[in-house]
C-alpha positions as CSV (number, residue, x, y, z in Angstrom):
1,M,52.6,142.3,58.7
2,T,50.7,139.8,56.6
3,D,47.3,139.7,58.5
4,C,45.8,141.5,61.5
5,Q,42.4,140.5,63.1
6,L,40.4,142.0,66.0
7,N,38.2,139.6,67.8
8,E,34.5,140.4,67.8
9,Y,34.5,141.8,71.3
10,G,37.2,144.3,70.4
11,T,39.4,143.1,73.3
12,T,42.2,141.2,71.5
13,I,44.2,141.8,68.3
14,A,46.1,139.0,66.6
15,A,48.9,140.1,64.1
16,A,51.0,137.8,61.9
17,D,54.0,138.4,59.6
18,D,56.0,136.7,56.9
19,S,58.5,135.2,59.3
20,G,55.9,133.1,61.0
21,S,55.5,135.2,64.0
22,L,52.1,135.5,65.7
23,V,51.5,138.2,68.3
24,V,48.4,138.7,70.4
25,L,47.7,142.1,72.0
26,N,45.1,142.5,74.8
27,T,43.5,145.9,74.1
28,N,42.4,146.2,77.8
29,T,45.8,145.7,79.4
30,N,48.1,146.6,76.4
31,Q,50.0,143.4,77.1
32,T,51.4,141.5,74.1
33,Y,52.1,137.9,73.9
34,Q,54.4,136.1,71.3
35,L,53.0,132.7,70.5
36,S,55.4,129.8,69.8
37,D,55.0,126.2,68.9
38,L,56.0,124.3,71.9
39,E,55.5,120.8,70.2
40,T,58.1,121.6,67.5
41,G,60.3,123.9,69.6
42,L,59.9,126.8,67.1
43,A,60.4,130.2,68.5
44,T,57.6,131.3,66.1
45,A,54.1,130.1,65.5
46,H,54.9,128.7,62.0
47,N,57.8,127.7,60.0
48,G,56.9,130.2,57.2
49,C,54.7,133.2,56.2
50,I,51.3,133.3,58.0
51,T,48.8,134.1,55.4
52,K,45.6,134.2,57.3
53,L,44.2,134.6,60.9
54,A,40.6,134.1,62.0
55,W,39.0,134.5,65.4
56,S,36.4,132.0,66.6
57,H,32.8,133.4,66.8
58,V,32.0,130.9,69.6
59,S,35.0,131.7,72.0
60,Q,37.0,134.9,72.3
61,S,40.0,132.7,73.5
62,L,40.5,130.9,70.1
63,V,42.3,132.1,67.1
64,A,43.4,130.1,64.1
65,S,46.4,130.7,61.8
66,A,47.2,129.4,58.4
67,S,50.7,129.4,56.8
68,V,52.6,128.5,53.7
69,D,54.3,125.8,55.7
70,G,51.1,123.8,55.1
71,H,49.6,124.0,58.7
72,L,46.5,125.3,60.1
73,K,46.9,125.8,63.9
74,V,44.3,126.7,66.5
75,W,45.5,128.6,69.4
76,K,43.7,128.7,72.8
77,E,44.3,131.0,75.6
78,V,44.0,128.6,78.6
79,Q,44.4,131.5,81.1
80,Q,45.2,135.1,80.7
81,G,48.3,135.4,78.7
82,K,48.9,131.7,78.4
83,W,48.3,130.4,74.9
């Protein structure tokens, strides 16, 4: 694991690793969601190590991920479990 961040409400954890995977865990339901990049067809969130995660202070459904692949991505939960 390269980074792990709990949102400010304590309801969701985002965890990243060096393979580019990003997992979100809902602490209320214990459900996990593997995020993938539908635009590029990647099975992972990034094409390289994720170095930093950050939750939005405005919305508990937004998390940003930065990677050595040179991309910063913002992920939004559009409905429960759908990122």
